[in-house]
C-alpha positions as CSV (number, residue, x, y, z in Angstrom):
1,X,99.6,-129.6,-154.2
2,X,101.9,-129.1,-151.5
3,X,103.1,-125.7,-150.9
4,X,106.2,-125.9,-148.8
5,X,109.1,-123.5,-149.4
6,X,107.7,-121.4,-151.0
7,X,106.5,-123.0,-153.9
8,X,103.9,-125.9,-154.9
9,X,105.1,-129.3,-155.3
10,X,103.6,-132.5,-156.6
11,X,103.6,-135.8,-155.1
12,X,106.2,-137.3,-157.5
13,X,108.0,-133.3,-157.5
14,X,108.6,-133.8,-153.6
15,X,109.4,-138.3,-154.1
16,X,112.4,-137.2,-156.0
17,X,113.9,-135.8,-152.5
18,X,112.6,-137.8,-149.7
19,X,112.7,-141.9,-148.9
20,X,109.9,-140.8,-146.7
21,X,107.5,-138.5,-146.1
22,X,107.7,-138.5,-141.9
23,X,111.2,-136.0,-143.1
24,X,109.0,-133.6,-143.7
25,X,105.7,-134.1,-141.3
26,X,103.3,-136.8,-140.1
27,X,102.1,-138.4,-137.6
28,X,103.9,-139.3,-134.4
29,X,102.3,-141.7,-131.7
30,X,103.4,-141.5,-128.3
31,X,101.9,-142.5,-124.7
32,X,103.4,-140.1,-121.9
33,X,105.0,-142.7,-119.1
34,X,105.6,-140.4,-115.7
35,X,102.6,-138.5,-113.4
36,X,99.4,-138.4,-113.9
37,X,100.2,-138.6,-117.1
38,X,101.4,-141.8,-117.0
39,X,99.1,-143.7,-119.8
40,X,97.9,-141.2,-121.5
41,X,97.7,-141.9,-125.6
42,X,98.7,-139.2,-128.1
43,X,99.5,-138.4,-131.3
44,X,101.8,-135.7,-131.9
45,X,101.0,-133.3,-135.4
46,X,103.9,-131.5,-137.3
47,X,102.4,-129.7,-140.5
48,X,105.6,-128.6,-142.7
49,X,104.9,-125.4,-143.0
50,X,105.5,-124.6,-138.7
51,X,102.2,-125.8,-137.5
52,X,102.4,-128.8,-134.4
53,X,99.6,-130.1,-131.8
54,X,99.0,-132.4,-130.1
55,X,96.1,-134.5,-130.4
56,X,94.9,-136.1,-126.9
57,X,93.7,-139.8,-127.5
58,X,92.6,-141.1,-124.3
59,X,91.1,-137.7,-123.7
60,X,88.1,-136.8,-126.4
61,X,90.9,-136.8,-128.7
62,X,91.3,-132.9,-127.7
63,X,94.1,-130.5,-128.6
64,X,97.1,-129.8,-126.2
65,X,99.7,-128.0,-126.7
66,X,100.1,-126.4,-130.4
67,X,102.5,-123.8,-131.6
68,X,103.6,-122.3,-134.8
69,X,107.3,-122.4,-135.6
70,X,108.0,-123.1,-131.7
71,X,106.0,-120.3,-130.7
72,X,103.3,-121.8,-128.1
73,X,99.5,-120.4,-129.1
74,X,98.4,-122.1,-126.3
75,X,98.1,-121.9,-122.3
76,X,99.1,-125.2,-119.9
77,X,97.6,-125.4,-116.7
78,X,100.1,-127.4,-114.0
79,X,98.2,-130.1,-114.4
80,X,99.3,-132.0,-117.3
81,X,97.8,-134.7,-119.2
82,X,95.9,-136.3,-116.4
83,X,95.1,-139.5,-117.0
84,X,91.3,-140.3,-117.2
85,X,91.2,-141.8,-113.9
86,X,91.4,-139.4,-112.3
87,X,88.3,-137.0,-113.1
88,X,85.8,-136.3,-110.6
89,X,82.4,-135.4,-111.9
90,X,81.6,-133.7,-108.5
91,X,80.6,-129.5,-108.5
92,X,83.9,-127.8,-109.8
93,X,86.1,-130.7,-109.2
94,X,86.6,-131.0,-113.1
95,X,89.4,-128.3,-112.7
96,X,91.5,-130.7,-110.7
97,X,92.0,-132.8,-114.3
98,X,91.7,-129.1,-116.5
99,X,95.0,-129.5,-118.4
100,X,94.7,-126.2,-120.8
101,X,96.1,-127.5,-123.9
102,X,95.1,-125.5,-127.3
103,X,91.5,-127.0,-126.8
104,X,88.9,-129.2,-124.1
105,X,85.8,-130.1,-125.0
106,X,83.3,-129.7,-122.7
107,X,79.9,-131.9,-122.5
108,X,78.2,-134.5,-124.0
109,X,74.8,-133.7,-121.9
110,X,76.7,-130.6,-119.3
111,X,78.6,-127.9,-120.0
112,X,78.8,-124.2,-117.5
113,X,77.7,-124.2,-114.2
114,X,77.1,-127.2,-111.8
115,X,73.7,-128.1,-111.6
116,X,70.7,-130.1,-110.5
117,X,68.3,-131.4,-112.8
118,X,65.0,-134.2,-112.3
119,X,66.8,-134.7,-109.2
120,X,70.9,-135.3,-110.7
121,X,73.9,-133.7,-110.4
122,X,75.9,-132.5,-113.0
123,X,79.6,-131.5,-112.9
124,X,80.9,-128.5,-114.1
125,X,81.9,-128.9,-118.1
126,X,80.5,-132.6,-118.0
127,X,82.4,-136.0,-118.9
128,X,83.1,-135.5,-122.0
129,X,87.4,-134.2,-121.5
130,X,87.4,-137.3,-119.8
131,X,86.6,-140.1,-122.3
132,X,89.4,-142.4,-123.8
133,X,89.5,-142.9,-127.3
134,X,87.7,-146.2,-128.6
135,X,88.7,-147.3,-132.6
136,X,91.7,-144.5,-132.5
137,X,93.1,-144.7,-136.0
138,X,95.4,-142.4,-138.0
139,X,97.5,-142.2,-141.1
140,X,99.7,-139.7,-143.4
141,X,99.0,-140.6,-147.2
142,X,98.9,-138.6,-150.4
143,X,95.2,-137.7,-152.0
144,X,95.9,-137.2,-155.4
145,X,98.8,-134.0,-155.0
146,X,98.2,-133.8,-151.1
147,X,99.7,-135.2,-148.5
148,X,96.9,-135.9,-145.3
149,X,97.3,-136.3,-142.0
150,X,94.4,-137.6,-140.3
151,X,93.2,-138.9,-137.1
152,X,89.7,-140.4,-136.0
153,X,88.2,-142.1,-133.3
154,X,85.0,-142.7,-131.1
155,X,84.3,-141.9,-127.3
156,X,80.9,-142.8,-125.5
157,X,79.7,-141.7,-122.6
158,X,77.7,-144.3,-121.4
159,X,76.0,-144.8,-117.9
160,X,74.1,-148.5,-116.8
161,X,70.1,-147.5,-116.9
162,X,72.0,-144.2,-118.1
163,X,72.6,-142.2,-121.1
164,X,74.5,-143.2,-123.9
165,X,75.9,-140.7,-126.1
166,X,78.5,-141.5,-128.9
167,X,81.4,-138.5,-130.4
168,X,83.2,-139.6,-133.2
169,X,85.7,-137.2,-134.6
170,X,87.9,-136.8,-137.2
171,X,90.7,-134.5,-137.5
172,X,92.4,-133.5,-140.0
173,X,95.1,-131.6,-141.8
174,X,97.3,-131.1,-144.9
175,X,101.2,-131.2,-145.5
176,X,102.2,-127.2,-146.0
177,X,99.5,-125.8,-143.8
178,X,99.1,-123.8,-140.7
179,X,95.8,-125.1,-140.1
180,X,93.3,-128.2,-139.2
181,X,89.7,-129.2,-139.2
182,X,87.7,-131.2,-136.7
183,X,84.5,-132.6,-137.9
184,X,82.1,-134.4,-134.9
185,X,79.0,-136.4,-134.6
186,X,77.2,-137.1,-131.7
187,X,74.7,-139.6,-131.6
188,X,72.1,-141.0,-129.3
189,X,72.6,-145.1,-129.2
190,X,70.1,-145.3,-126.1
191,X,66.7,-146.0,-125.4
192,X,65.4,-142.8,-124.6
193,X,65.9,-139.1,-125.6
194,X,69.0,-137.2,-124.1
195,X,69.6,-133.7,-123.2
196,X,73.0,-132.8,-125.8
197,X,75.2,-129.7,-124.9
198,X,78.6,-129.0,-125.6
199,X,81.6,-126.5,-126.3
200,X,84.4,-126.2,-128.1
201,X,86.8,-124.5,-124.7
202,X,89.9,-123.0,-126.8
203,X,92.4,-121.7,-124.2
204,X,94.5,-119.3,-125.6
205,X,97.9,-118.3,-123.5
206,X,101.5,-116.3,-123.7
207,X,102.9,-115.1,-125.8
208,X,99.8,-114.7,-128.3
209,X,98.2,-113.6,-125.2
210,X,99.4,-110.3,-124.4
211,X,98.5,-106.5,-123.2
212,X,97.4,-105.3,-126.7
213,X,96.2,-108.3,-128.0
214,X,92.6,-108.8,-129.0
215,X,89.8,-110.9,-129.9
216,X,88.3,-110.2,-134.1
217,X,85.0,-111.2,-134.5
218,X,82.1,-108.8,-136.0
219,X,79.3,-109.3,-133.2
220,X,75.5,-108.1,-133.1
221,X,75.7,-108.0,-129.1
222,X,77.6,-108.7,-126.2
223,X,76.6,-109.5,-122.9
224,X,78.0,-110.3,-120.1
225,X,77.3,-113.7,-118.0
226,X,77.2,-111.5,-114.1
227,X,75.9,-108.5,-113.7
228,X,78.6,-106.9,-111.9
229,X,81.2,-107.7,-115.4
230,X,78.4,-105.2,-117.5
231,X,80.3,-101.8,-117.2
232,X,83.1,-104.1,-119.0
233,X,81.3,-105.0,-122.6
234,X,82.3,-102.4,-124.4
235,X,86.2,-103.3,-123.9
236,X,85.6,-107.2,-123.8
237,X,87.4,-108.1,-126.9
238,X,91.2,-106.3,-125.6
239,X,92.9,-108.2,-123.0
240,X,95.1,-107.0,-120.5
241,X,98.6,-108.2,-119.0
242,X,98.5,-110.0,-116.2
243,X,97.6,-108.4,-112.9
244,X,97.6,-109.6,-109.2
245,X,94.4,-111.5,-108.3
246,X,92.2,-110.8,-111.5
247,X,89.0,-111.4,-110.7
248,X,87.6,-113.8,-114.0
249,X,84.9,-112.8,-116.6
250,X,82.6,-114.0,-118.4
251,X,81.0,-112.7,-121.3
252,X,78.2,-114.3,-124.6
253,X,79.5,-112.9,-127.8
254,X,76.2,-112.9,-130.6
255,X,78.3,-113.7,-133.4
256,X,77.3,-112.3,-137.3
257,X,78.5,-114.9,-139.8
258,X,79.6,-114.5,-143.1
259,X,77.2,-115.6,-146.3
260,X,78.0,-118.9,-145.5
261,X,76.7,-119.0,-142.6
262,X,80.4,-119.3,-140.6
263,X,81.7,-117.1,-137.6
264,X,85.0,-116.3,-138.0
265,X,86.7,-115.6,-134.8
266,X,90.4,-114.7,-133.9
267,X,93.1,-113.8,-131.3
268,X,95.4,-111.7,-132.8
269,X,99.1,-109.8,-130.9
270,X,99.9,-107.4,-133.7
271,X,103.1,-106.1,-131.4
272,X,104.6,-109.9,-131.1
273,X,108.4,-109.9,-132.3
274,X,108.5,-106.3,-132.7
275,X,105.5,-105.8,-134.9
276,X,105.8,-109.1,-136.6
277,X,102.7,-110.3,-135.5
278,X,101.0,-113.6,-134.0
279,X,97.6,-114.9,-134.4
280,X,94.9,-117.7,-134.5
281,X,91.5,-118.0,-136.1
282,X,88.6,-120.8,-135.2
283,X,85.6,-120.8,-137.8
284,X,82.6,-123.0,-137.0
285,X,79.0,-122.9,-138.2
286,X,76.5,-120.5,-136.1
287,X,73.2,-123.0,-136.9
288,X,75.4,-125.7,-134.9
289,X,77.0,-123.5,-132.1
290,X,74.6,-119.8,-131.7
291,X,76.6,-118.9,-128.6
292,X,80.6,-118.1,-128.6
293,X,81.2,-117.4,-124.8
294,X,84.9,-115.5,-123.9
295,X,86.2,-116.1,-120.7
296,X,88.9,-113.5,-119.5
297,X,91.3,-114.6,-117.1
298,X,94.3,-112.7,-116.9
299,X,95.3,-113.6,-113.6
300,X,99.2,-113.2,-112.8
301,X,100.2,-117.4,-113.2
302,X,97.2,-118.0,-114.5
303,X,96.9,-116.1,-117.7
304,X,94.7,-117.6,-120.2
305,X,91.8,-116.4,-122.4
306,X,89.0,-119.3,-123.2
307,X,87.1,-118.5,-126.9
308,X,84.2,-121.0,-127.0
309,X,81.6,-121.5,-129.3
310,X,79.0,-123.8,-127.9
311,X,75.1,-124.7,-128.5
312,X,73.7,-123.7,-125.1
313,X,74.0,-121.5,-122.5
314,X,77.2,-121.1,-119.6
315,X,75.0,-120.9,-116.3
316,X,74.5,-124.7,-116.6
317,X,72.3,-127.6,-117.9
318,X,68.7,-127.0,-115.3
319,X,69.0,-122.9,-116.7
320,X,69.3,-124.2,-120.0
321,X,66.0,-126.7,-119.3
322,X,63.9,-123.7,-117.4
323,X,65.2,-120.9,-120.5
324,X,64.1,-123.3,-123.7
325,X,67.7,-123.5,-125.0
326,X,68.3,-126.6,-124.1
327,X,69.0,-129.1,-126.9
328,X,67.7,-133.0,-126.6
329,X,68.6,-135.9,-128.5
330,X,65.9,-137.8,-129.7
331,X,66.4,-142.3,-130.0
332,X,68.7,-142.7,-132.9
333,X,69.3,-138.5,-133.3
334,X,72.4,-137.7,-134.4
335,X,74.1,-133.9,-133.8
336,X,77.5,-132.7,-136.5
337,X,79.8,-130.2,-135.8
338,X,82.6,-128.6,-138.6
339,X,85.3,-125.9,-136.9
340,X,88.5,-125.2,-138.6
341,X,91.8,-124.0,-136.7
342,X,94.4,-121.7,-138.4
343,X,97.8,-120.3,-137.1
344,X,99.9,-117.2,-138.4
345,X,102.9,-116.3,-137.6
346,X,104.5,-112.8,-139.3
347,X,102.4,-111.4,-142.0
348,X,99.3,-112.1,-143.9
């Protein structure tokens, strides 16, 4: 049943008021026509309850700008939604096409620091975000008394005589809810076993990110990626305001789960709008994504915090191989990932 405007509605009841449900919410396909974004396809979701977000079909169906009741949740760089043709996998060139947005996919066979494995160089965060969707489909329609918004597509990371990994992504939301779910399946369609690394790079920006904002997640342990920052581990969940020349920090959290194996990580700005409050919650399964990384980049004009569930260590592919944390997909094998994202504005 649809929850809108302070009450529950059945399909029959709402249909008396509107001829086209797009009046209340839905999915709008667009294509950008200017600058480095030219040619990029996207899907604009509106849930009717206040949540809106952009699915970048030609950038791995990642999530671009997201907002609740017009209040931004995500960080955006000056890069824009650059077309995949601009992507370079050398070293840290990934930054040249890093648009920000609410979520960027890193992988599918490496993420984190650039590294060389078995004589091959792997750039920062991998190729995933440069992969355009094939067989893209979307729809908004009734399912009983629920009005469901859904998009689906397949991304292939393929190299002749190399890897052949396919990511199938499905993003689902419902009219009347400020939340969406993401279901990913990664398959090895090649003829040899392949390393598999994936990271969900959520990018939190102002005004959700501000002095006094907190990362609320139950943890068993927190460690700094770099020994230089070990002293700030105890205050890692506390957000600072923007500072000139801030030196970015990365920490890892060994997150606790609920009784069903889910981790809940929330970014909460309780002081937003004179105490009205603003928040974003990310839920995922720890058996699928055992690592939770936090990127603290409280630098002026680049003010962002990453909340990043992943299946491996941030130090790169060769480090994971050496430490025994590199996952491998055998021929025909698949992995599934389930995430839920919700936004709140005002008291819960």
